[in-house]
NUMIVO-861237 format. One line per field, with one value per atom (N, C-alpha, C): residue number from 1; atom name; x, y, z. Coordinates in nm, 4 decimals. Example, Ala and Ser with C-alpha at 12.3 -4.5 7.8 and 13.67 -1.06 7.14 Angstrom:
<rs>
fivex: [1 | 1 | 1 | 2 | 2 | 2]
fiza: [N | CA | C | N | CA | C]
px: [1.3190 | 1.2300 | 1.3200 | 1.2850 | 1.3670 | 1.2900]
py: [-0.5690 | -0.4500 | -0.3300 | -0.2250 | -0.1060 | 0.0030]
pz: [0.7800 | 0.7800 | 0.7800 | 0.7080 | 0.7140 | 0.7870]
</rs>
This chain:
<rs>
fivex: [1 | 1 | 1 | 2 | 2 | 2 | 3 | 3 | 3 | 4 | 4 | 4 | 5 | 5 | 5 | 6 | 6 | 6 | 7 | 7 | 7 | 8 | 8 | 8 | 9 | 9 | 9 | 10 | 10 | 10 | 11 | 11 | 11 | 12 | 12 | 12 | 13 | 13 | 13 | 14 | 14 | 14 | 15 | 15 | 15 | 16 | 16 | 16 | 17 | 17 | 17 | 18 | 18 | 18 | 19 | 19 | 19 | 20 | 20 | 20 | 21 | 21 | 21 | 22 | 22 | 22 | 23 | 23 | 23 | 24 | 24 | 24 | 25 | 25 | 25 | 26 | 26 | 26 | 27 | 27 | 27 | 28 | 28 | 28 | 29 | 29 | 29 | 30 | 30 | 30 | 31 | 31 | 31 | 32 | 32 | 32 | 33 | 33 | 33 | 34 | 34 | 34 | 35 | 35 | 35 | 36 | 36 | 36 | 37 | 37 | 37 | 38 | 38 | 38 | 39 | 39 | 39 | 40 | 40 | 40 | 41 | 41 | 41 | 42 | 42 | 42 | 43 | 43 | 43 | 44 | 44 | 44 | 45 | 45 | 45 | 46 | 46 | 46 | 47 | 47 | 47 | 48 | 48 | 48 | 49 | 49 | 49 | 50 | 50 | 50 | 51 | 51 | 51 | 52 | 52 | 52 | 53 | 53 | 53 | 54 | 54 | 54 | 55 | 55 | 55 | 56 | 56 | 56 | 57 | 57 | 57 | 58 | 58 | 58 | 59 | 59 | 59 | 60 | 60 | 60 | 61 | 61 | 61 | 62 | 62 | 62 | 63 | 63 | 63 | 64 | 64 | 64 | 65 | 65 | 65 | 66 | 66 | 66 | 67 | 67 | 67 | 68 | 68 | 68 | 69 | 69 | 69 | 70 | 70 | 70 | 71 | 71 | 71 | 72 | 72 | 72 | 73 | 73 | 73 | 74 | 74 | 74 | 75 | 75 | 75 | 76 | 76 | 76 | 77 | 77 | 77 | 78 | 78 | 78 | 79 | 79 | 79 | 80 | 80 | 80 | 81 | 81 | 81 | 82 | 82 | 82 | 83 | 83 | 83 | 84 | 84 | 84]
fiza: [N | CA | C | N | CA | C | N | CA | C | N | CA | C | N | CA | C | N | CA | C | N | CA | C | N | CA | C | N | CA | C | N | CA | C | N | CA | C | N | CA | C | N | CA | C | N | CA | C | N | CA | C | N | CA | C | N | CA | C | N | CA | C | N | CA | C | N | CA | C | N | CA | C | N | CA | C | N | CA | C | N | CA | C | N | CA | C | N | CA | C | N | CA | C | N | CA | C | N | CA | C | N | CA | C | N | CA | C | N | CA | C | N | CA | C | N | CA | C | N | CA | C | N | CA | C | N | CA | C | N | CA | C | N | CA | C | N | CA | C | N | CA | C | N | CA | C | N | CA | C | N | CA | C | N | CA | C | N | CA | C | N | CA | C | N | CA | C | N | CA | C | N | CA | C | N | CA | C | N | CA | C | N | CA | C | N | CA | C | N | CA | C | N | CA | C | N | CA | C | N | CA | C | N | CA | C | N | CA | C | N | CA | C | N | CA | C | N | CA | C | N | CA | C | N | CA | C | N | CA | C | N | CA | C | N | CA | C | N | CA | C | N | CA | C | N | CA | C | N | CA | C | N | CA | C | N | CA | C | N | CA | C | N | CA | C | N | CA | C | N | CA | C | N | CA | C | N | CA | C | N | CA | C | N | CA | C | N | CA | C | N | CA | C]
px: [-5.1085 | -5.1271 | -5.0355 | -4.9701 | -4.8821 | -4.9045 | -4.8566 | -4.8670 | -4.8552 | -4.9575 | -4.8979 | -4.8626 | -4.7022 | -4.6799 | -4.6152 | -4.7063 | -4.6817 | -4.7887 | -4.8559 | -4.9471 | -5.0028 | -4.8932 | -4.8872 | -4.9708 | -4.9010 | -5.0393 | -5.0536 | -5.1704 | -5.2660 | -5.4074 | -5.3186 | -5.4298 | -5.3691 | -5.3019 | -5.3065 | -5.3841 | -5.4415 | -5.5387 | -5.6535 | -5.7033 | -5.8184 | -5.8416 | -5.7503 | -5.8094 | -5.7765 | -5.7074 | -5.7604 | -5.8711 | -5.9620 | -6.0826 | -6.1662 | -6.1451 | -6.2593 | -6.2593 | -6.1739 | -6.1864 | -6.2415 | -6.2134 | -6.2104 | -6.4375 | -6.4424 | -6.6056 | -6.6500 | -6.6242 | -6.6499 | -6.6645 | -6.5845 | -6.5783 | -6.6469 | -6.7498 | -6.8850 | -6.9586 | -7.0368 | -7.1579 | -7.1464 | -7.0855 | -7.0740 | -7.1066 | -6.9509 | -6.9804 | -6.9883 | -6.9872 | -7.0668 | -6.9843 | -6.8449 | -6.7131 | -6.5737 | -6.5975 | -6.5451 | -6.4322 | -6.2914 | -6.2229 | -6.1061 | -6.1652 | -6.1341 | -6.2485 | -6.1965 | -6.3535 | -6.3273 | -6.4847 | -6.5043 | -6.4643 | -6.3923 | -6.2774 | -6.1583 | -6.1335 | -6.0328 | -6.0519 | -6.0877 | -6.2109 | -6.2292 | -6.2785 | -6.3342 | -6.1610 | -6.0341 | -5.9023 | -5.8776 | -5.8750 | -5.7926 | -5.9395 | -6.0851 | -6.1262 | -6.0687 | -6.0252 | -6.0753 | -5.8928 | -5.7834 | -5.6320 | -5.7387 | -5.7515 | -5.8308 | -5.8632 | -5.9667 | -6.0512 | -5.8835 | -5.7902 | -5.7131 | -5.5852 | -5.5660 | -5.5034 | -5.5172 | -5.6526 | -5.7630 | -5.7469 | -5.7779 | -5.7850 | -5.6215 | -5.5068 | -5.3516 | -5.3774 | -5.3884 | -5.3937 | -5.4822 | -5.5114 | -5.6417 | -5.6830 | -5.5157 | -5.4865 | -5.4755 | -5.4154 | -5.4753 | -5.5742 | -5.6850 | -5.8207 | -5.8236 | -5.9181 | -5.9003 | -6.0757 | -6.1702 | -6.3306 | -6.4209 | -6.2908 | -6.3595 | -6.2706 | -6.2698 | -6.2033 | -6.3738 | -6.3383 | -6.4550 | -6.5080 | -6.4678 | -6.5076 | -6.5999 | -6.5768 | -6.6405 | -6.8182 | -6.8347 | -6.9224 | -7.0601 | -7.1503 | -7.2627 | -7.3645 | -7.4012 | -7.4932 | -7.3817 | -7.4400 | -7.3514 | -7.4065 | -7.3269 | -7.4159 | -7.4956 | -7.6351 | -7.7006 | -7.6861 | -7.6737 | -7.6665 | -7.7970 | -7.7597 | -7.8428 | -7.9159 | -7.8670 | -7.9377 | -7.9953 | -8.0786 | -8.1404 | -8.2628 | -8.3836 | -8.5187 | -8.6405 | -8.7144 | -8.7671 | -8.9308 | -8.9656 | -9.0432 | -9.2045 | -9.2714 | -9.4370 | -9.4594 | -9.5137 | -9.5645 | -9.7225 | -9.8148 | -9.9265 | -10.0013 | -9.9396 | -9.9847 | -9.9263 | -9.9503 | -9.9007 | -9.7524 | -9.6579 | -9.5825 | -9.5326 | -9.6624 | -9.7024 | -9.5778 | -9.5243 | -9.4900 | -9.3053 | -9.3031 | -9.1895 | -9.1974]
py: [-0.4813 | -0.6795 | -0.7280 | -0.8397 | -0.8659 | -0.8919 | -0.8932 | -0.9301 | -1.1125 | -1.1758 | -1.3042 | -1.2994 | -1.3868 | -1.3581 | -1.4779 | -1.6337 | -1.7094 | -1.7895 | -1.9274 | -2.0244 | -2.0505 | -2.1164 | -2.2088 | -2.0658 | -1.9783 | -1.8585 | -1.8902 | -1.8396 | -1.8282 | -1.9448 | -2.0109 | -2.1845 | -2.1879 | -2.1434 | -2.1506 | -2.0467 | -1.9281 | -1.7798 | -1.8242 | -1.9252 | -2.0151 | -2.0232 | -2.1244 | -2.2778 | -2.2197 | -2.0858 | -2.0763 | -1.9465 | -1.8791 | -1.8033 | -1.9044 | -2.0451 | -2.1620 | -2.1933 | -2.2221 | -2.2141 | -2.1332 | -2.0215 | -1.9128 | -1.9389 | -1.9811 | -1.9649 | -2.0311 | -2.1859 | -2.3193 | -2.2938 | -2.1968 | -2.1604 | -2.0320 | -1.9825 | -1.8614 | -1.9435 | -2.0370 | -2.0061 | -2.2407 | -2.2568 | -2.4131 | -2.4170 | -2.4121 | -2.4226 | -2.2785 | -2.1437 | -2.0161 | -1.9960 | -1.9956 | -1.9667 | -1.9374 | -1.8136 | -1.7685 | -1.6759 | -1.6749 | -1.7081 | -1.5931 | -1.4362 | -1.3664 | -1.2700 | -1.0668 | -0.9938 | -1.0326 | -0.9861 | -0.9457 | -0.8291 | -0.8095 | -0.6369 | -0.6988 | -0.8323 | -0.9096 | -1.0274 | -1.0410 | -1.1506 | -1.0670 | -1.0077 | -0.8372 | -0.8591 | -0.8614 | -0.7693 | -0.8860 | -1.0155 | -1.1931 | -1.2244 | -1.1460 | -1.2171 | -1.0634 | -0.9132 | -0.8238 | -0.8871 | -0.9352 | -0.9775 | -1.0833 | -1.1883 | -1.3017 | -1.2164 | -1.1697 | -1.0626 | -1.0343 | -0.9485 | -0.8968 | -0.9665 | -1.0929 | -1.1781 | -1.2610 | -1.2649 | -1.4006 | -1.2695 | -1.1151 | -0.9945 | -1.0389 | -1.0019 | -0.9826 | -1.1184 | -1.2344 | -1.3939 | -1.4102 | -1.4299 | -1.4912 | -1.6383 | -1.6600 | -1.7990 | -1.9275 | -1.8999 | -1.9306 | -1.9343 | -1.8866 | -1.9149 | -2.0373 | -2.0640 | -2.2511 | -2.2468 | -2.3478 | -2.3974 | -2.3530 | -2.4008 | -2.4365 | -2.3205 | -2.1878 | -2.0679 | -1.9939 | -1.9198 | -1.8401 | -1.7451 | -1.7213 | -1.6024 | -1.6867 | -1.8133 | -1.8149 | -1.9498 | -1.8903 | -1.9364 | -1.8720 | -1.9515 | -1.8530 | -1.8874 | -1.7859 | -1.9174 | -1.9623 | -2.0600 | -2.1702 | -2.2946 | -2.3962 | -2.5478 | -2.5238 | -2.5313 | -2.5670 | -2.6461 | -2.5875 | -2.6803 | -2.8658 | -2.9223 | -2.9891 | -3.0773 | -3.0415 | -3.0556 | -2.9465 | -2.8197 | -2.7282 | -2.7701 | -2.7379 | -2.8310 | -2.7919 | -2.8826 | -2.8560 | -2.7360 | -2.6149 | -2.5537 | -2.5474 | -2.5597 | -2.5166 | -2.4153 | -2.2809 | -2.2300 | -2.2036 | -2.1808 | -2.1355 | -2.0746 | -1.8889 | -1.8907 | -1.8866 | -1.9043 | -1.9601 | -1.7903 | -1.8671 | -1.7705 | -1.6880 | -1.6597 | -1.6077 | -1.5062 | -1.4695 | -1.3639 | -1.4508 | -1.5235 | -1.6475 | -1.7439]
pz: [2.5566 | 2.5443 | 2.4085 | 2.4467 | 2.3573 | 2.2216 | 2.1364 | 1.9982 | 1.9377 | 1.9283 | 1.8203 | 1.7308 | 1.7545 | 1.6272 | 1.5403 | 1.6109 | 1.5375 | 1.5233 | 1.4831 | 1.4940 | 1.6012 | 1.6763 | 1.7873 | 1.8965 | 1.8958 | 1.9531 | 1.9281 | 1.8499 | 1.8074 | 1.8878 | 1.8172 | 1.8394 | 2.0118 | 2.0887 | 2.3127 | 2.2755 | 2.2605 | 2.2495 | 2.2375 | 2.1414 | 2.0990 | 2.1822 | 2.2882 | 2.3379 | 2.4505 | 2.4940 | 2.5965 | 2.6711 | 2.4600 | 2.5131 | 2.5318 | 2.4878 | 2.4606 | 2.6312 | 2.6891 | 2.7934 | 2.9384 | 2.9151 | 2.9846 | 2.9602 | 2.8029 | 2.8051 | 2.8813 | 2.8440 | 2.9125 | 3.0554 | 3.1096 | 3.2986 | 3.3097 | 3.2336 | 3.2391 | 3.2099 | 3.0958 | 3.0758 | 3.1037 | 3.0975 | 3.2154 | 3.3494 | 3.3626 | 3.4898 | 3.5981 | 3.5144 | 3.5827 | 3.7233 | 3.6858 | 3.7479 | 3.7456 | 3.6401 | 3.5976 | 3.6600 | 3.6495 | 3.6922 | 3.6133 | 3.5510 | 3.4700 | 3.4577 | 3.4919 | 3.4500 | 3.3054 | 3.2603 | 3.2026 | 3.0833 | 3.1373 | 3.0282 | 3.0302 | 3.0802 | 3.0297 | 2.9560 | 2.9603 | 2.8089 | 2.7353 | 2.7458 | 2.6469 | 2.4967 | 2.6287 | 2.5495 | 2.5243 | 2.5421 | 2.5154 | 2.4117 | 2.3669 | 2.2762 | 2.1184 | 2.1343 | 1.9892 | 2.0172 | 2.0742 | 2.0924 | 1.9687 | 1.9711 | 1.8488 | 1.7538 | 1.7050 | 1.6178 | 1.5121 | 1.6285 | 1.5491 | 1.5061 | 1.4714 | 1.4700 | 1.3370 | 1.3605 | 1.2609 | 1.1249 | 1.1698 | 1.0763 | 0.9224 | 1.0604 | 0.9927 | 0.9598 | 1.0364 | 0.9641 | 0.9076 | 0.8256 | 0.7754 | 0.7811 | 0.7452 | 0.6941 | 0.8191 | 0.9576 | 1.0638 | 1.1430 | 1.0950 | 1.0985 | 1.1735 | 1.2744 | 1.2806 | 1.2484 | 1.2196 | 1.3085 | 1.3756 | 1.5033 | 1.6361 | 1.7110 | 1.6432 | 1.7088 | 1.7407 | 1.8869 | 1.9319 | 1.8471 | 1.7872 | 1.6843 | 1.5420 | 1.5373 | 1.4233 | 1.4668 | 1.5644 | 1.5923 | 1.6563 | 1.6359 | 1.6799 | 1.8133 | 1.8712 | 2.0243 | 2.0812 | 2.1712 | 2.2817 | 2.2773 | 2.3509 | 2.3715 | 2.4513 | 2.4529 | 2.5646 | 2.6470 | 2.8322 | 2.9234 | 2.8873 | 2.9099 | 2.9177 | 3.0469 | 3.1202 | 3.2595 | 3.3616 | 3.2438 | 3.3024 | 3.3075 | 3.3761 | 3.3653 | 3.2500 | 3.1678 | 3.1455 | 3.1785 | 3.2004 | 3.2621 | 3.1631 | 3.1044 | 3.1089 | 3.1694 | 3.0422 | 3.0693 | 3.0994 | 3.1340 | 3.2457 | 3.0962 | 3.0317 | 2.9421 | 2.8204 | 2.6825 | 2.6104 | 2.5512 | 2.5110 | 2.4833 | 2.3440 | 2.2001 | 2.1389 | 2.0968 | 2.1152 | 2.0943 | 2.0676 | 2.0846 | 2.0905 | 1.9161]
</rs>
């Protein structure tokens, strides 16, 4: 795994991971393995730890959860889900 040396490379990595997230979570069509994704994410975490001033608000490491797909059908439960 090559090291990120410039801010431009860092931004490119952020955008690459965002694209992989979209392919996986929105389109259900990943183009890399989970292992490869994990390696990219670890590289991002390492870079942000080494260069905290580079960290952007839209980095995958800075968000919680994921946008809910709006095309999903609403489902009513026959039995109330009290544990939720």
